[in-house]
C-alpha positions in Angstrom: 82.8 248.9 242.6 84.7 247.8 239.5 83.7 248.4 235.8 80.0 249.0 236.2 78.3 247.9 233.0 75.9 250.5 231.5 73.1 247.9 231.3 73.4 247.1 235.0 73.5 250.8 235.8 70.2 251.4 234.0 68.5 248.6 236.0 69.5 250.0 239.4 66.6 251.6 241.3 67.3 255.3 241.9 67.2 254.8 245.7 69.7 251.9 245.7 72.6 253.9 247.0 70.7 256.8 248.6 72.5 256.5 251.9 76.0 255.8 250.6 78.6 258.2 252.1 82.0 256.6 251.1 82.8 255.2 247.7 85.9 253.8 246.0 85.3 253.3 242.3 87.9 251.8 240.0 87.4 251.7 236.2 89.7 249.1 234.6 90.4 249.3 230.9 90.0 246.5 228.4 93.2 246.6 226.5 94.2 250.3 226.3 90.8 252.1 226.2 88.5 252.3 229.1 85.3 250.3 228.7 83.1 252.9 230.5 82.5 256.4 229.3 82.8 259.4 231.6 79.1 260.1 231.1 78.3 256.6 232.5 80.5 257.3 235.5 78.9 260.7 236.1 75.4 259.2 235.7 76.2 256.7 238.5 77.6 259.4 240.8 74.3 261.3 240.2 72.6 258.5 242.3 74.5 259.3 245.5 73.1 262.4 247.2 74.8 261.7 250.6 78.3 261.0 249.3 81.1 262.7 251.3 84.2 260.7 250.5 85.0 259.7 246.9 88.0 257.8 245.6 87.9 257.5 241.8 90.5 255.7 239.6 90.2 255.9 235.9 92.9 253.6 234.4 93.6 253.6 230.7 92.7 256.1 228.1 89.3 257.4 226.9 88.0 256.9 223.5 87.7 260.6 222.6 84.7 260.1 220.4 82.9 257.9 222.9 83.8 260.0 226.0 82.0 263.2 225.2 80.3 264.6 228.3 77.2 266.7 227.9 78.1 270.4 228.3 77.6 271.8 230.8 78.4 268.8 233.0 75.3 267.8 235.0 75.4 269.0 238.6 76.0 266.2 241.0 73.8 265.9 244.1 76.4 265.6 246.8 79.0 267.7 248.7 82.3 266.0 249.2 84.7 266.4 252.1 87.4 264.3 250.5 88.1 263.6 246.8 90.8 261.3 245.6 91.1 261.0 241.8 93.6 259.2 239.7 93.6 259.5 235.9 91.9 262.2 233.9 88.7 262.0 231.9 86.2 264.5 230.7 84.1 265.6 233.6 86.6 264.6 236.3 86.2 268.0 237.9 82.5 267.7 238.4 82.8 266.3 242.0 85.0 269.3 242.9 82.6 272.0 241.6 79.6 270.5 243.4 81.7 270.6 246.6 83.0 274.2 246.6 81.7 274.9 250.1 82.6 271.5 251.7 85.8 270.0 250.2 88.7 269.9 252.7 90.9 267.2 251.3 91.9 266.9 247.6 94.3 264.2 246.2 95.0 264.4 242.5 97.1 261.6 240.9 98.2 262.7 237.4 99.2 260.0 234.9 103.0 259.8 234.9 102.8 259.6 231.1 101.0 262.9 231.0 97.4 264.1 230.6 95.6 265.9 227.8 96.5 269.5 228.2 92.8 270.6 228.4 92.1 268.1 231.2 95.2 269.1 233.1 94.3 272.7 233.0 90.7 271.9 233.9 91.7 270.2 237.2 94.1 272.9 238.1 91.5 275.5 237.6 89.0 273.5 239.7 91.6 273.0 242.4 92.2 276.8 242.6 88.4 277.4 243.0 88.3 275.2 246.2 91.8 276.0 247.4 90.7 278.5 250.1 88.9 275.8 252.1 91.5 272.9 251.6 93.2 271.5 254.7 95.0 268.8 252.8 96.4 268.8 249.2 98.3 265.9 247.7 99.5 266.1 244.1 101.1 263.0 242.6 103.1 263.1 239.3 103.0 266.9 239.1 102.4 268.6 235.7 105.4 268.9 233.4 105.9 272.4 234.8 105.3 272.2 238.6 105.0 276.0 238.7 101.5 275.5 237.2 100.6 274.7 240.8 101.5 278.2 242.0 98.0 279.7 241.4 96.5 276.9 243.4 98.9 277.1 246.3 98.7 280.8 246.5 95.0 280.5 247.4 95.4 277.8 250.1 94.7 280.0 253.0 93.9 277.2 255.4 96.2 274.4 254.3 97.8 272.2 256.9 99.3 269.4 254.9 100.9 269.5 251.5 102.4 266.5 249.6 104.1 266.8 246.2 105.6 264.3 243.9 108.1 266.1 241.6 109.9 264.6 238.6 113.0 266.6 239.2 116.0 266.6 241.6 116.4 270.4 241.5 115.1 272.4 244.4 114.2 275.6 242.6 110.7 274.6 241.8 110.1 273.3 245.4 111.3 276.6 246.7 108.9 278.5 244.5 106.0 276.3 245.4 106.5 276.6 249.1 107.0 280.4 248.8 103.6 280.6 247.1 101.8 279.3 250.3 100.1 282.1 252.3 100.0 280.2 255.5 102.3 278.0 257.7 102.3 274.2 257.0 102.1 271.6 259.7 103.1 268.7 257.4 105.1 268.5 254.1 105.6 265.5 251.9 108.1 265.5 249.0 108.8 262.6 246.7 111.4 263.1 244.0 111.4 261.0 240.8 114.9 261.0 239.4 115.1 261.2 235.6 116.8 258.4 233.7 120.5 259.3 233.2 120.4 261.5 236.4 121.6 260.6 239.9 120.5 262.0 243.2 123.4 262.5 245.6 124.0 264.3 248.9 124.9 267.5 247.1 121.6 267.5 245.3 119.7 267.0 248.6 121.8 269.7 250.3 120.6 272.1 247.6 117.0 271.2 248.5 117.8 271.6 252.2 119.1 275.1 251.5 115.8 276.0 250.0 113.9 274.4 252.9 115.9 276.3 255.4 114.7 279.6 253.9 111.1 278.6 254.5 110.8 276.1 257.4 111.2 278.7 260.2 108.4 280.8 258.9 106.3 277.8 257.8 106.6 276.0 261.1 106.7 272.6 259.5 106.4 269.9 262.1 106.6 266.8 260.0 108.5 266.0 256.8 108.0 263.0 254.6 110.7 262.7 252.0 111.6 260.0 249.4 113.4 259.6 246.1 113.6 257.0 243.5 114.1 254.7 241.7 116.6 253.3 244.2 119.3 252.7 241.6 119.4 256.4 240.8 119.7 257.5 244.5 123.1 257.4 246.3 123.1 255.6 249.7 124.1 258.8 251.5 121.8 261.1 249.5 119.2 261.6 252.2 121.7 262.4 255.0 121.3 266.2 254.5 117.5 265.8 254.8 117.8 263.8 258.0 120.4 266.3 259.5 118.1 269.2 258.6 115.1 267.6 260.4 117.2 267.0 263.5 118.4 270.6 263.6 115.0 272.0 263.2 113.2 269.4 265.4 111.1 268.3 262.5 109.6 264.8 262.6 111.2 262.9 259.7 109.7 259.9 257.9 111.4 258.3 254.9 108.9 257.2 252.2 109.7 254.9 249.3 110.4 256.8 246.1 
């Protein structure tokens, strides 16, 4: 459903989507600012009592004055199993809080240009609240300081699959993030965004491998997805240490586009 107009929303009968279980909702902006307010989006979600899978994309920026959400945020009537959210807006954590006892998969796609600090902290706090039940956690365009994820990961007592997109080619942060996990992982995805002016070579990846070697035996990682980009900042032989590492530890390796 794309850019639901407020007038149309008000005309919908309350039972129109009563049996809907899966929803992908994309809010496209007009120019820079979004045309729909967060309150309008939350009002629509309030019509979906049986929703279990929600993918929500909020492209563009909010008009701060027009995007105020009533406090406290109205409770939503559903319990999600999977929540995939891209782009921050006031109230974007509401689907998480109403799914504390049911959410197993959480995908958060931060804006590469950065989010408002209050909204970033809000989603991290919400993620920590549901972390003990999560089986899958994907974080795209990690916060400026990836170590902000440590309080979330340290509570992931049932996590099977973790995927991280880090805007750094140093392995120290990855090491700290993996060390925070209290349980073994089955699958790990790592995507490295190489800063302008930097270059990812085999030596950099060997440093990452050294960090992985300290954790993989205890974490029992069975599958590793690894990528780096943009391509022009990545040496042809850069990923060879990763591939060699996977062969040595019998880890299924899959290259992903950076």
